[in-house]
Structures are given as C-alpha cells and as structure tokens.
N, C-alpha and C positions, 0 to 999 in steps of 0.2 A: 096601507099602513097609516096610522094616525100621523098627521103632519107634525104634531108636537114630538112624537117619538122619532120620526125620520130625521129631524134636525139635530138629534142627539147621537145619530149613528155616523160612521165614517168608513171609508175603505180600509180594510185591515192591511192592505199592501202598502199604500202610500199616505193614508190619512186624509184623503180628499173627501169632498162632499158627495153624497149619494142623491140621485134623483128618485122620483117615485117608482121607477122600475128597478131600483137598486143598482144603477149603473154609475160608476165613479166618474164625476165630471172632470177629474184631473188626469187619471191614467187610462180611463176607458174600460177598466175591468167591470165585468158584470157578475152579479150575485143573484141567487134565487131565494124565494120564500115559498116553503111548502107547509101546508096545514097551519098557516098563520105564524110560522116561525122563520125569521130571516136567517139564512145561512151565511154568516160572515166569518167563518172559521177557515184559516189556512192550515195546511197539513203541519202537524207538530213533530217533534223529535220522538225517538222510540219510547222514552220514558213517559212523555206526556200522552202519547197514544195508548200506552199500557193503562194509564189511569183512566182515560176516556172509556176504554173497553171494559174496565172494571165496573164503572158506574152504569154502563149500558146494560149489563147483566142484572144489576140490582140497584135501580135509582134510589137516591137517598136524600132526605128522609121520605118515607112513604106516607100515604094518607090512610086513615082508618076506613072501614067499610061504610060507615054512615057518618059522613062529615057534613058540616054546614058552616055558613059564615059565622054563626054564633059560636060554634065549636072552635073555629080558627082563632077568633078574637079572644075567646075565653082562655084558650091554651096559651096564646101569646101574653095575655095580661097576667098570667101566673108567674111570668118571668120579670123580675125587677129590672133587668137590663132592657128587655123589650119595651117596658113602660117608659124608661128613661130615654130610649132611642126615639120613640114616637113623640114624646114631649119636646125633644130637641129639634125636631124637623118642622120647618114652616109649612103652613097649609098648602102653599103653591110651589113647593120645592121640586127640583129636578133631581131624581135619585137614580143611582145605578147600584144594583147588587151584583157583584162579580163573583161567580160561583154560586148561583142561587139554588142549585140542586132542583128540587121539585117546586120551589117557589113559595114556600109557606111564609117566610118573612116578607118577601116582596108583596104578596097578596095582603098581608096584614098592614103594611105601610101605605098601600094604594087607597088612600081616602082623601077627602077634601078635593082640592084642585091639584094635587100632586101628580107628577108624571113619573112612573117607575119603569126603568129598563131592567128586566130580569135576564141576566146573561149567564150562560154556562157553556162548557165545551161538550156536554153530553145531550144529544137530541132526545133520547128516551126520557131523561129527567124533565126537560123542557116541555115535552108532550104532556106529561102528567100535570105539570104546572098550568099549562094553558087550558087543559081540560077542566082543571079545578076552577080557574078563573071564570070560565063559561058557566060551569055548574053552580058556582056560588054567586054569580052576577057581579063580579068585580071588574070594573072598567079601568081606564087610565093606566094600563100596564101593557108592555110589549115584551115578547120573549125573543131572545136573540142567541143564536148559537155562535159562540166565538171563544177565543183563547186569550188569557191574560197577557201572553207574550206578544201577540199581534191583535190587539183588541179592535173590533169593528165599532169603536165608540169614539166620539169626538173629544179630543183633548181639551181640557180647560172648560168643559161645558156643564159640569155637574155641581150642584150645591152639596150633595151628599154622595160620598163614595164609600160603600159598605161592602166588606169582604170578610166573611167569617168561616173558618174551617176549611180554607182553600190553599193559602200560600204554603202551609206545611206539607201539602201534597204535591208541590212542584219541585222540579229538579234543583233549582237554585232560588230559594224564597226571596233572597235579597234583591236579585235581578227582577223577579216577578213584581216585587213591591214597587220598584222604580217605575215600571210600566203603569201600575195602578195609580201611583201618586200623580201622574201627569193628567189624569182624567178630571181632577178637581179644579174648579174655578178658583182664582185668588180669593181667599177668605172662606172657601168651602171646607166642609169637614171630611176628614179621612178616618174611617173607623175600621179597625182590623182585629179579627179574632184568631188566635193561634193556640196551639198546644204549648203549655208552659213546661219547661224542662224539670222544674221541681214538682209541680202539681200532677204531672203525668207519671211520676214514679210508682204510685200504687197500681195504676193501670198496667204498667210494664210488668210488675210482679204478677198481677192476675193473668196476663197474657202468657207469661212463662209457665205458670202452674197449669193453665189450660192446655198449653202445648205438650207439657210433660205427661198430662193425663190422657193424651190423645183426643182432646176436645170433649171429653165426657163430663168435665166439671169446669165451670167458669165461676170461681168464687167471688161473692160480694159485688156483683154487677147489678145495681138497682134498676137500671134501665131495662136490661134483659128480663129481670123478674117482673117488671110492670107490663112487659109485652108478651108474656107467655101465651095469652089467648089471641094474639094477633100475629100469625106465623110470618106474613110478609114483612111486617115492620120489625119483628124479632130477627129475621135473617138479614135484613138490611143493616141493622145496628151491629150484629155480629160480624158481618163482612167488613163494614166500614171501620170498626174499632180494632178488630183482631187479625184481619187478613189483608190489610191494605198494602199494595205493592210499593208505595212511596210515602214515607213519613219522616218528618223532622220535628224537633221541639226547640223552643226558643225562650229567651230570657228578656227581662226588662232592658238590660244593657244593650242587647242586639237591637231591640226596637227603638230605643233612644238614638242609636247610631244611624239606623235606617232613616228615621224621621229627619235628623239633622242633615244627612247627606242628600236628601231630596227636597229640601226647602219646606218641610212640614214642621210647624211649631207644635211641640208636645203640649197636650192639655192635661190628660190624666189617664189612669188605667182603671179597669173594673175587673176584679176587686181593686181597691185602692192600694197603691204602693207606699202610702203613708201609714205607719204603725198607729193603731188606735183610731183611724178614720172610719166614720160610719158612712157606708155607701148610700144608705137610705136618706141621708140628710143632704146629699149633694145632687146637683143636676149634672147631666152628661158633659156639659160645656163649662162647668166650674173648674177653673185651673187649679192644679195641685202645685204646691211648692215642693221643695226637696230635690230629689235626684241624687242623694248620697248613695254611693254604691253599696255600702254596708246595710243601710236601711232597705234598699231594694232586695238584697238577698234574704234578709230576715223576713220581710213581708212576703216574699214568694214562698219561703218555707211554711209560713202560716197559712198559705192558700191550700196546702195539702188537705187540711181538714174542712175546707170550704167548697172547693170546686173539683176535687179529685173524683168524686162519685159519678160525675157526668163527663168524664174524659179529661179534665184538667185544662179547660179552655179559659183563657183570659183575653180581655179586650183592651186595646190601646186606642186613644182618641187624639187626633191632632187637627190642626187647621193649616191649610195651604197658605204660605206666605204671599203677600201682595206683590212682592218683587220677584217672585219665582219664575213667571212666564215671560 
C-alpha cells in the first residue's frame, strides 16, 4: 500500500498505527488486504450488517457500460456542488470519503497531489471502485473496507472529511457523526450530505404510491426515467431509494446541534439556508450568517422545489475547531 495512504489508516480496534503488513503497533491486531482493498472492518450490529448485505447485492451507484475518465469528470462537473467541492480542496489535501460506495466522487477528487482514502463497509462496492480506478488510470487513491462506528482511519489526520448519503442509513446518525468528526484535523473541513426531512416529502409520497401499486408505477422519478436503458443502474437506484432497510431524514436544526456538540464550526449549507441567497455566487467555504430557526424552516420548505427530484439531499459544511483535539 502507498506509504501516504498507510499513514492515514489506523487500527479499528484501538486506533493504533499500522505497519506495512497492516499489523497494529499498539495492540498487535493483524488485518488483511485482498485484491488491493484493506480490510479494516470490525463486525457490526445487526442493523449495520443488514445495510452491508443490502449493498452487497446491488452496489450503489453503478458505472455505465462504456465509462471513461472524461465521462467521470464531465458527469461530476454537471453538479454545481461537485464543482464547489473540488474548488475548495487544496491540490495536496488528504481526503477521506466515508461511505464512498463505488467510489465515483473519490475518483473525481483524486487529482493533483491529493491523497484520497475511499472507505466503505461493502467490499462489493469497493471492488467496483478499485476496478474503475485501474481502468481509468486514476492514482493517489486507496480503497478501505471499514465502518464509520469503528473506522480504520487515523483520527485528526484529514484535511477533508466527506460523507454523503451515508449517515441517514446508520442506526444512530448522531453517534455516527461523532465518530466521523474526529477524523478531521484542526481546521479541516467536514462535509456531510443527508436526506432533508422537508425535501424528502415528495419522495415519500412517490414511495407510498409505488407500494400501493405493487411497484408497477413509480410516478415522477426523473432519475429512474433517465436510466431506463441501463438496467443495472436502474435497479441500483430503485433499491437504494425505495427498498432501503434503514433510512432517516434530518433538519438544519439537527445538523447545527451535531456540529456544536462535536466542536465543528458551522460554515454553510447547500442549498443555502439563507432566504434569497444565490448558491452559485458563493464558494463552499464562504460562511453564512443567520441561524434563525424560522428562516431555517422556510428555507428548507423552499428546497422541495430544488432538490426533491433527486432524493432531497442537502449538504452541510463545517470546520473542525482548533481547540477540539
């Protein structure tokens, strides 16, 4: 394993350093690496194992039949958030994506002199990501099988901690966030993507209608419509959005509380929680003022028309406090 990657890993049992053979220098535990993927995952609880099994059947998101590095970058560049994220990350940053799935965002961010750790609890997803990295010629990336509750990742080591679409699939998202927050170095960015309780309402209505129709009709899902000619990606989205065994939704108030409780200074949300704010005119690290509970609620209601079509995911950005560790 790349030495730069190895120094970012840790024993999931005690947090100790690992040597080149993935042996913990503190507790002596030994871990394996098969097919270039380090196995630093401890057994999880029943609910976590159910989620892992779910993604083993249908890794998410999938890759199209004829992909390329140009396709990957063009797809990411269509997302305003992905452009903002890439622009906010220094050329030599140490990045971890926790819950990377098949690794598309990790591969997109692995450029310049950055070092990316793509971590997930599902080996089948990681295998697709690593195969894509080899196929597309993407270096400076390491794939690690691990769980957010016992991460095989070094605390306080990362400039960027990115986790999107993951915490709302854990048994206790607040506790999972506390483990995640510890990974950021003082001054590092913590970037979290979650289902929003308000913007997810149209999806919940679609899911109810689909269930009542015996899954013969899923109304108004633009992503499914776009994937009609890609059966594997169609099934992966259908399973992830409509049949997931563990799902929670969240509000700005919850995220503000999580950040404050874990020494993370709130910066902003995407979409903005400020009424009338133009997301396109702001950088990812431009701090928002505000925080008034009523404005938060009205802003989140307005998100229904902006982000509900693709699942109602919102992003919150914070910075680890220098006095936290």
